[in-house]
C-alpha positions in Angstrom: 42.8 53.0 -2.6 43.1 54.3 -6.2 40.4 56.7 -7.2 40.9 55.9 -10.8 40.2 52.2 -10.2 37.3 52.8 -7.9 35.5 54.8 -10.6 35.8 52.0 -13.1 32.6 50.2 -14.2 31.8 46.6 -13.5 32.5 45.7 -17.2 35.9 47.4 -17.0 36.8 45.4 -13.9 35.5 42.3 -15.7 37.8 43.0 -18.7 40.8 43.5 -16.4 40.0 40.2 -14.6 39.7 38.5 -18.0 43.3 39.4 -18.9 44.6 38.3 -15.5 42.8 35.0 -16.1 44.2 34.7 -19.6 47.8 35.3 -18.4 47.3 32.7 -15.7 46.0 30.2 -18.2 49.0 30.8 -20.4 51.3 30.2 -17.5 49.5 26.9 -16.8 49.8 26.0 -20.5 53.5 26.8 -20.5 54.3 24.6 -17.6 51.9 21.9 -18.9 53.9 21.7 -22.1 57.1 21.4 -20.2 55.5 18.6 -18.1 54.2 16.9 -21.2 57.7 16.9 -22.8 59.4 15.5 -19.6 56.9 12.7 -19.2 59.5 10.2 -18.1 60.6 12.3 -15.2 57.0 13.2 -14.2 55.7 9.6 -14.3 58.7 7.3 -13.6 60.4 9.5 -10.9 57.5 11.5 -9.3 54.0 10.0 -9.8 55.1 6.3 -9.9 57.6 6.9 -7.1 55.2 5.9 -4.2 54.7 2.5 -5.9 58.4 1.6 -5.7 59.9 -0.1 -2.6 63.0 2.2 -2.8 60.8 5.3 -2.3 62.1 7.7 0.3 59.2 7.2 2.8 59.5 3.4 2.6 63.2 3.6 3.2 62.7 5.9 6.2 60.0 3.6 7.7 62.3 0.6 7.2 65.2 2.4 9.1 62.8 3.3 11.9 61.6 -0.3 12.1 65.2 -1.5 12.5 66.0 1.2 15.1 62.9 0.2 17.1 63.9 -3.4 17.1 61.0 -4.5 14.9 63.4 -5.9 12.2 61.7 -5.6 8.8 58.2 -5.2 10.0 57.7 -1.8 8.3 59.9 -2.5 5.3 58.3 -2.8 1.8 60.3 -5.3 -0.2 58.2 -5.4 -3.3 55.2 -3.6 -4.8 51.9 -5.2 -3.6 50.2 -4.6 -7.0 50.9 -4.2 -10.7 49.7 -1.3 -12.8 47.9 -1.8 -16.1 46.2 0.2 -18.8 42.7 -1.1 -19.8 41.6 1.5 -22.4 43.0 2.3 -25.8 43.5 6.0 -25.0 44.1 5.5 -21.3 47.8 6.3 -21.2 47.6 9.3 -23.6 44.6 10.9 -21.7 46.4 10.3 -18.4 49.4 12.0 -19.8 47.4 15.0 -20.9 45.6 15.3 -17.5 48.8 15.0 -15.5 50.5 17.6 -17.7 47.8 20.2 -17.0 47.7 19.3 -13.3 51.5 19.7 -13.2 51.1 23.0 -15.0 48.7 24.3 -12.4 50.9 23.2 -9.5 54.0 24.8 -11.0 52.2 28.0 -12.0 50.5 28.4 -8.7 52.7 31.2 -7.4 52.1 33.1 -10.6 48.4 32.5 -10.5 48.3 33.9 -6.9 50.4 36.9 -8.0 47.9 37.6 -10.8 45.0 37.4 -8.4 46.6 39.9 -6.1 47.5 42.2 -9.0 43.8 42.3 -9.7 42.6 43.2 -6.2 45.6 45.4 -5.3 44.0 48.7 -6.6 41.2 48.1 -4.1 43.6 47.8 -1.1 45.0 50.5 1.1 48.7 51.3 0.7 49.8 49.4 3.8 47.8 46.4 2.6 49.1 46.6 -1.0 52.7 46.6 0.3 52.1 43.1 1.8 51.1 41.5 -1.6 54.6 40.0 -2.2 54.7 38.6 1.3 51.2 37.1 0.9 52.1 35.5 -2.5 55.3 34.0 -0.9 53.4 32.6 2.1 50.5 31.3 0.0 52.9 29.5 -2.4 55.0 28.2 0.5 52.0 26.7 2.3 50.7 25.2 -0.9 53.9 23.5 -1.8 54.4 22.2 1.8 50.9 20.7 1.6 51.8 19.1 -1.8 55.0 17.6 -0.3 53.2 16.4 2.8 50.6 14.7 0.7 53.2 13.2 -1.6 55.7 11.9 1.0 53.4 11.1 3.8 49.8 10.4 2.8 50.3 9.1 -0.8 52.7 6.2 0.2 50.3 5.1 3.0 47.3 5.3 0.7 49.1 3.4 -2.1 50.5 0.7 0.3 47.2 0.2 2.1 44.8 0.2 -0.8 47.3 -1.6 -3.1 47.9 -4.5 -0.6 44.4 -4.8 0.7 42.7 -8.1 -0.2 39.2 -9.5 0.5 40.5 -12.9 -0.5 43.9 -14.4 -1.4 42.2 -15.6 -4.6 41.9 -12.0 -5.8 45.1 -10.3 -7.0 45.4 -6.5 -7.2 45.9 -5.2 -10.7 45.3 -1.4 -10.4 44.5 0.7 -13.5 46.8 3.5 -14.3 44.1 6.1 -14.1 43.0 4.9 -10.6 46.6 5.0 -9.3 47.3 8.5 -10.8 44.0 9.8 -9.6 44.7 8.6 -6.0 48.2 10.2 -5.8 47.2 13.5 -7.5 44.0 14.0 -5.6 45.7 13.4 -2.2 48.6 15.8 -3.1 46.4 18.5 -4.5 43.8 18.3 -1.6 46.6 18.7 1.0 48.0 21.7 -1.0 44.7 23.4 -0.8 44.0 22.5 2.8 47.3 24.1 3.8 46.0 27.4 2.5 43.8 27.6 5.6 45.8 30.3 7.4 45.7 32.6 4.3 41.9 32.1 4.0 41.4 32.9 7.7 43.6 36.0 7.4 41.4 37.5 4.7 38.2 36.5 6.4 39.4 38.2 9.5 40.4 41.3 7.5 36.9 41.3 6.1 35.4 41.1 9.6 33.6 37.8 8.8 35.3 35.8 11.6 36.9 36.6 15.0 39.2 34.6 17.3 36.4 34.1 19.7 34.2 32.6 17.0 36.9 30.2 15.9 37.5 29.1 19.5 33.7 28.5 20.1 33.6 26.3 17.0 36.9 24.6 17.6 35.1 21.2 18.4 33.0 21.5 15.3 36.2 22.2 13.3 37.8 19.1 14.7 34.9 17.0 13.7 34.9 18.5 10.2 38.6 17.8 10.0 38.1 14.2 10.8 35.4 13.9 8.2 37.6 15.7 5.6 40.6 13.5 6.4 38.4 10.4 6.0 37.3 11.6 2.5 40.8 12.3 1.1 42.6 9.3 2.7 42.2 5.5 2.6 40.0 4.0 5.3 42.6 3.4 7.9 43.0 5.3 11.2 46.8 6.0 10.7 46.3 8.0 7.5 43.3 9.9 8.9 45.3 11.0 12.0 48.3 12.0 9.9 46.1 14.3 7.8 44.1 15.5 10.8 47.0 16.6 12.9 48.5 19.3 10.6 45.0 20.6 9.9 44.3 21.0 13.6 47.7 22.7 14.0 46.9 25.0 11.1 43.6 25.8 12.7 45.2 26.8 16.0 47.8 28.8 14.1 44.9 30.5 12.2 43.3 31.6 15.5 46.6 33.4 16.3 46.6 35.0 12.9 43.0 36.1 13.3 43.7 37.5 16.7 46.6 39.6 15.4 44.5 40.9 12.5 41.8 42.0 14.9 44.3 43.7 17.2 46.0 45.6 14.3 42.6 46.8 13.0 41.7 48.0 16.5 45.0 50.0 16.7 44.3 51.6 13.3 40.7 52.6 14.4 42.1 54.2 17.6 
């Protein structure tokens, strides 16, 4: 650890953190402006993609349906609902919100890098050398989670909720803000959830958790996973299982990571 940094006052650390935060905000703003300019690509191709029958996931399900001899049982031939805007500033405000959300997602690797630049002086040399690896792994897991939410959970959510009817006399006309909120929330939630191994790594480094503790509370974790998946997915069992499975896999993988961290710390102490 750097003696110079360790002798800094709390206000000095706060000032340094403020500049890291400002640079991160500028990065978000930079990408948000880019997303705002390319609104046609962001909305028509990406966000409204899960609404279209020719979306990648629907095509894949349709091919699987034919291969399994189910004919067109899993094929989506037309969108089960129409989108509409019901407020004067609805489309503009949605454009602004989506731009900033896109800015955050695209700037995520830089934000993580700024965060580690802030805490790096407090790390030992062998830990500081791993910063680049941690940034890469954190970013990779985040984007995998985003893609999982976008290509797997979002289409199921959109198709289930958009086609669900309590009566044939009631047609589904979904507001733009509701649709965008569903897709963006599912994607972002999955991106954050996939950061579990990174969180466990640092909790283990801090001595707050152990592999034994995680194994003892495995059943509790599974219950919490099912509850969490029920919150971020539509109320159908298929979507909940699809969200729960990767989280459970990540939890088991996190136990392995925690075990390695503890073993390495024991070797250093010896």
